[in-house]
N, C-alpha and C positions, 0 to 999 in steps of 0.2 A: 523558529515561535515567532504565533504573532505575538504580531509589538502592541506596545502598552498606547489606551487608551488614550492615556489626559497626553500621550503624541501628540490629536490631533484637536483637541480639545482648545477652545478659546483660551489665549490668557485673560481676554476679559471679561470671562463665565464668570473666572475664579477669581477674582480679582480680591471684589465685592466682598467674601467669604474673608481674603485674608486682611480687611479694614474691619469688618464685621467682629471677627476677634477678637482685631488689636482692644477699637470703642468697647466692647464690653467689658475688660481689665482694666480703663483708665484711659489709653492711649490711644496717637491722630494718626488718621491717615494720612498726616506730610511725617508722619514714624515712619507707615511702609512707605511710605516713596522714598527713603533719606537709606531705606535697606535695602532692596530696585535697586534705585540709583549706584552705593556702594558693589553689589552683590555685582553687578553688567557692566556698570561706566554710559550707560542709558543718562543724558542727560532729562529737566521738567517735561518738555518738550519734546521730547523723543518719545518719551516712557506713555507721557497723554497720546501722540500721535499713534505708538503702538497697540493702544487702551481700543483708542478707535475706533482703529480698522479695522477691529477681532483675530490678530492675528493668530493663528497656536503658538502653541509652549514649543514644538519641535522650529517656526520659522525666531519666534522672541527673544529665544538663546542664543541662535544658531547666526544673528542676529545682531545680536552683541556686541555696542563696541570694544569693550573691553573690559575680560571675566577676567573680574580681582584677585593678584593672587593670591591674594591671603585664605583664600576659602577653604583652603586649603589645611586650616587651622578650624574648623566649625569641625565639633564632632559630636558625636551622643547620637538619639534613636529617636529615629519619627515609625510612623507606624512598624514599629518592631524588630526596625532594623537599625543598625549605625551605618548614619549616614559616611564613615570613613569606608565603610565596609565596600559600598555602591561601585560595580565592575561597570557599568554602565551610563558612558560622560552622562549623556543628560538625565536620564533618571536622580543619577545623583546632582546636578542642578535643579532641577525640583526640588530635592530630598534639600539640598544646601539651605533653599529660599524657605522647604516649615519649614527647616532648626529655624532659625533667623524670629521667623512669623514667630514660634511659640518659648523661642526668647521674650521677644517684645512683650507676647501677655501676656508672660511668669513676670517682669516686672523686671527685668534685669538691664539696666542705664543703657546708652546708645553705644557711650564710645564701651565698654564691652562686647557689646552684640555686632560694632562693624569690627573687631577686633585691631582696638584702637592701642598699641604704646603707652605699656604703663610709666610714669616715672625713668627709673631702671633702667627700661629700655630705649628711649631715644637718644 
């Protein structure tokens, strides 16, 4: 089976689209970056370095310092497919990010997007 084309695409080529999608809905680049940092464990400086180096999606996720263990709470449909049902690990990580950016663009509160526990769960 052929590998998905997105795996070899540079993260830097898609990142501006994430930001534009958020900004069209009144959200910010800082919020997009916060989502990416939450998901991957990159610091802001590490994120900027990875973007500048134009690493591909495969390397971007493979080199992530700490994928957030709460990411398995991300549920829903992206591109007509339920993210929680994607078997291929790298594609699931990419779709998790897509889903979080969708939630941001739809106006969801950051604490909900970042799966912060509610008062009863703390």
